N, C-alpha and C positions, 0 to 999 in steps of 0.2 A: 671508453667503451666498456666500462665495468658492468657486469650483469648482461652482456650482449646475448650470451646463449640462453640466459633465463628469459629474456625478452622474446627471443625466437620461440622458445617452448611455450609462450603465452598463447599461440595459435591454438586452435580447437583441441588442445591437449588437456587442460583443466582436469588434472587427475583428482579422483575422489579423495577427500581428507582421510588420512590413515586413522583407524580407530585402534585403541590399545597400544601395545608396545611395537616398536619397529626397530630392527637392527641394521636397516639400510644406512650406510654412512653418508655424511655430508662432506663432499670433496670440493676443493678450490677449483675456480674456473681456469682453464688452460692459459698458459702464459701468452700465446698469440692473441687470444681474445682480449686479455687485459691491456695489451700494448697496441691494439689496432688503432691506426690514426682516424681522426674524425672525418677527414675528406680526402678525396682523390686529387691531390694537388701537387704541383712540382716543388721540389726542394729550392731553398734560396739559391738564385743564380741559374737554375736549370730552365732553359727556354724550349725544351723538347715538348712538353705538354702544352696544349692550347690554353689560352687564358680562360679564367673562370667567369661565369656569367653572374649577373646580379641575383637572379632568383633561380638557383640550381635545385632547390628542394621541390620545385614544381614538376620535375621530370616525370613523364608517365608514358610508358611504352605499350599500353594496351592496344592490341590490334593495329599497330602503326602502319601496317602495309595497305590498309584501306585508304590511306591518304593519297595513294597513286591514282585512285579512281579508275583501277583496271578491274572490270567485273570478271574477266577471265582468271586473273591471279587470285582474287578473292574466292572465287568458286573452287579453284584448285586447292587452295589451303583448306577450305571447309570440307571438301571431299577427302583429303588426306587425313584430317583429324577424325572423320567418321569411319573410314574404310582401311586405314593402314593396319596391317596385321601385327606389327610390333606393338602398336598401341593396344590392340585387342589383347595381346598376351599380358601387357602391363596391367590393364584393367583387371584381368582375371587374377593376376597376383595380388592386387589390392583386396579383391573379394576373399581370396584365401586367407590373408592376414586378418581380415575382420572376423572370419570364422575362428581362426586361431585365438584371437582375443577372447571370444566368447567361450572357447574351451578353457582358457586360462582362468577366467573369473568364475567358472561353474562351481569350483569347490567352496566359494564363499557362501553358497546357498546349501540348505540341507538336501540330501539326496533321499528321495521317497520312491519306494518300489512296491508294487502289488504282486502277490504271489498266491496261486491256486495250486493245491496239490491233492492227489489221490494216491493212496498206497493200499496195496493188497498183499497179505501175507498167508501162506498156507504151508504148514510144516508138521512132521510127526511129533507127537507129544512126548516121546521117550528120548528126545534129543535136546541138548543145550539147556537153557534155563527152564524150559518147559518140563524137562525130565526131573530137575531138582525141586520144582514146586509141586507138581502133580504126582510124580512117581508113577506107580501102576494103576492108581485109583481114578485117574482122569480119563478123558476121551482119548481115543487113539490118535487124533490129529487136532491141531489148533488152526483156526481160520480167522483172520482179522481183515477188516476194511476200515480205512480211516480217511476222512475228508477234512481238508484244512483250507481256509481262506484267511489271508493276513496282509497287513500293510507293514512294511519296514521303513525306518527312518534312521539315517546315519548322518553325522555332522562332526567335522573337526573344528575345534575352536582355534581360530587363527591368532593365538595370543602373541606370537613373535612377528606377525605381519608377513609370513612367507608367501601366503597365497596373494595377499594384497600387492606385495612386491612383483610377483609373477604377473599379475593383472597390469600393473603399471608398466612393466617392461614390454608386455605384449601390446599395450596401447601405443607405446612410443615406437615400436617396430612397425605397427600398422600405419601411423602417420608418416613414418620415414618412407615407407613404401608408397604411400600416396604422393610424397614429394618426388620419388623416383618416377612416378607416373607423369608428373609435371615436367621433369627433366626430359622424358621421352617425348612429350608433346612439343617442347621447345626444339628438340632435335628434328623432329618431323616437319615442323613449320619452317625451320631454317633450311633444311634440305630441299623442301618444295620450292621456296622462293629462289634459292640459289640455282637449282636446276632450271626453273622457268627462266631466270635471267641468262643462264648459260645457253640455252636453247635459242633465245632471242639473239644473243650475241653471235652464236655460231651461224645462224641463219643469215645475219647481215654480213659476217665474214665470208661466208660461201658466195653470196651474191657479189660482194666487192671483189673477191678473188676471181670469179668468173669474168667480171668487167675488166679487171687488170690483165687477164689472159687475152681478152679481146683487143684491148689497147696495144699490148705487146705484139700480137700478131699483125695488127696494122702497122705498127712501128717497124717490124721486121720486113714487111713487104715493101715499105718505102725505103728502108735502109739497103735492102738487096737491089732494089731498082737503081738506087743512086750509085751502088757499087758496080753494077753491070755497065753503067755509063761512065765509069772511071772517076767519079766525083769524090769518093772516099775510099780509105784503105780497108782491106779485109778484116782488120782487127775490130772495127766497129761493128761489122756483121756478126762476128763471133760473140762480141759482148752482148748484143741484143738477143741473139739466139740463146745464150746461157741464161739470160734474165727470164726469157719465155719458158725455158725448160724448168727453171726453178719455180716459177709461178704454177706451171702445171703440176709439178711434184707435190706442192703443198696442198692441192685440192683434195686428193683422196683421204689425207689425214683429217682435213676439216670436216669432210663429209661423214667419216667414220665417227669422229667425236660427236657430231650431231646426232647420228643414229644412237649412239651409246647414251647420250643425255636423255633423249626421248624415251628410250626403253627403261632408264632408271627412274624417270618420272612415273612411268606405268606402274613399276613396282612399288613406289611410294604410295600410289593410289589404290594399292591392293588389286591390281589388274594384270593381265598378260601384256607383254610387249606389243605395241601397235595400238592398244586401246586409247592411248592418250591423244591421238590425232583427232578424235571426235570432240575433245575438250579444248584443244588449243585453237586460238583465233588464226585467221590466214595471215594477219599482219601483227607482229609482236614487237613491242618495244621494251628496252631494258629499263626497269624502274630504278630511279635514282632519287633519294631524299636529299635535297640540296641543303636543308638546314643543319648546322652543326650541333653536336651534342658536347657541351664544353667541359672542361676540367672543373674541379671544385665541387663535384657531385659529393653529397654526403656519403660516407662509407656505410651508413645504415642501409644503403641500397643492397648491400650483400644479403641482407635478410630476405630479399626477394628471390635470391638464387635458391632453387630447390635442392641443389646438392649440398649447400651449407645447411639448410634446415634438416635435410636427412642425416647429415653427419651429427648435428647436435642431438637430434632425437635418438640416434643409435648409441651415442655416448650416454645419454640418460638411461637408455635400456640396459647398458652394461652396468651402470651404477646400481640400478634396481636388482640385477641379477647377483650382485655381491650380497645384498640383504637376503635374497633367497638362499644363497649358499650358507650364510651364517645362521639363518634360522633353522636349517636342517641339521645343525650340530646340536640343537637345543631340544628338550623334552616336548612332546606333543600330547594333546588331550583330545580323545575322540569319544563321541557318545553315540550309542547304538540302541535303538529300541524296536520292538516288534509287537503287534497286537493283532487279534483276530478271533476267530472261532474255530473249534475243532470238534468233530463228532464222527461216530461210526456210521451215522445215517446222514445221507444228503440232505433230507428234510430238516434236520436238527441244526444246520449250520446257521439258521437265523435265530436260533434260541439264544437269548442273552446269558442264560445260564451256562452255555458252552464257550463262553469267552475266555481268552487267556492273554497275558501280556508279560513281556520280558524287557528289561532295561539293563544296559551295561555301560559303565564308564571305564575308559582304558587310558592309562597314562603310560606312554612309551618314551624311553630315553635311550638314545644310542651310546653304548658303552665302548665296543670295540668293533670296528669294521675295516681293519687292516689299513687305516690311513686314507680310506676313500673320501670321507667327508672333508677332511683338511685339504687334501689334494683338489677337491672340487672347488673349495674356496680359493685356493692359490690360482686355479685356472680362471675363475671368475675375475679375480683381481688382475691377472694378466691380460684378460680380454678387455678390461676397462682401460688398461695402459695402451693397448693397441688402438682402441677407439679414440682415446685422447690424442694420440699421436696422429691418427688419420684426420681427426677434426682440426687439429692445428695446421696440418698440411693443407687441408681443404680451404681454411680461411686465408692462409698465406698465398696459395695458388690463385684463389678467387681475386684477392686484392691485386696480385701482379698482373693477372689476365685483364682486369678492367683498365689498369693504367696503360698496359701495352695496347689494348684495343683502342683507347682514346687517341694515343699517338698515331696508330696505323690508320684509323679513320681520317684524322686530320691530314696526314700526309697524302693519303689517297685522293682526298678532296682537292688538295693543291696541285697534285699531279693531273687530275682530271681538268681543272681550270687551264693548266698550261697546254695540255693536248688539245683542248678545245680551241684555244687561241691558234695553235698550229694549224687546225683544220680551217679556221677563219682566214688565216694568212694564204693557205693553199687554194682556198676558194677564191680569194681576190686575184691570186696569180693566174688561176685558170680563166677567170672572167676576162682579165687583161689580155691574155694570150688569144682567147677567142675573139675579143674585139679587134685586135691586131690582124688576126687571120681573115676576119670578115672585111676588114678594110683593105685587104691585099698587101699589107706591109709585114706580115708574119708568116712563117712557113709552118707546114703541118706537123713536122717533127716537134716543134716547140709546143704546139697545141696538144699533141698526144702525150708528151712528157709532163706537161702541167696537169693534165687530167689524170694521168696515172699517179702523180704525186698526191693529188687530191684523194684518190681512192685508197692509196696506202695510208694516208693520215686518217681517213674515216675508219679504216680497218683498225688502226691503232687506237682510236677513240672508242671503238666498241669494246675492245679488250679492257682498256682502262676503266670504262664505265662499269663493267662487270666487276672488276677488281674493287671499285669503290663501293659497289653494293655488297660484295662479300665482306669488306671491312665493316660496313654498317651492320650487317647480320652478325658478325662476330661481337661486336659491341653490344648489341641487344641480347645476345646469348650470354655474354659474360655478366651483364647486369641482371639478367634473370627476371626481367619484368613480366608482369601478368599479361603476356602476349595474347593468350587465348581466351581470357575471361572464363577460365575453368571453374566450375562450381566447387565449392569446398567439399572435401570428402565427408560422407556420412559418418556420424559419430557412433561407433559400434557399441557404445555403453548403453544406448537406448534399446529398450526391449522391442522386438519385432512383433 
């Protein structure tokens, strides 16, 4: 993975070629980048990761949730991307960094200013320089009116590349912030889908919980009747009654969790709690993508992660800032010019004979500033070390998260298959007991117990299905695919 970070920086970064000299250092790629494995695959003998597929390079996570063909879910995600307030703040931050880039590049161009000036002076002739020149022979007072119109031009020659390094650093910071926006988009998409699935799961669990309570109430009535007739001991009555009380006690928590999830969805959509009810369908199903995402995926997929891109870009910005600090320690050459007309009469301002011009070239070299410039360079180098460590940590964490997410998703899918088999078995048992009851060879208690077992298995399946969806969400989030087809950020180097 040599040159991994440089490949990342090949996105719309394309910095303008440096002209003249540059004191920005060329630094080695971080160690974690150089040692990054080529694929997310298991070590020899490790059976934890799922098997690799034949064509893992064809992975594409773009808007994968539309494969569920759930219009309500798709509409919720689109609404969240358009109305979420955290995204609005992140977009404004990108706009701010675009403006900061234009500020940083402004010194590359000459500064031109227009100036219009009127001055009036009235003073006694026997004071100051007027007294020395005129003595007592001149007028008692001197009166002057002066009109001036001019254009000023100033320009600092960026011989050491200081301004160009500032511009490059600002551009890297801009694209890093644009990557942060994509991270925020991924987070909002993930939270919206997860909350939608949680609401669907809790709705089903509440319905099944109520059905379980009904069945236990029927079971208790039959048990109490058999106890009154002396057919069973009191212990069985207490056991059923405790099961009923436990089922009733679980309902308030489920209903509270459902309300909290619905309110959270409204906040994600940039609305007050309760507004989500108009967007949710009456009948909701938990989405579940059955197809696996295999191991063996190329680790180049890390380049899709916006947090990795942002860390690489901020590392590049820190490198450019070292060049800025170095250039500030060297002499600078600035040019200043001014030209225009000057006259004591306003009408004469357009007379070419009243024209004037000045030009100044200035060379400034810092000799002694109390160690400020050298300390500034040390601070820039320290910031680069911080960003290098942060970048390495981001790469290591991203690689670990992808492998962990691959394992978690595979295990959750296996768990889901097993619980679904349990539901099938419970369904068969219920059908058998109902058939026996209808034929008069089975008792009502066995039928009620079989139906309650089926309801409990279905409740468990709803929770496992939501866990499988969350594992799938975590995998897409760790891979950082182009979920939202977000347009590329505008290049602030273009003139508006």
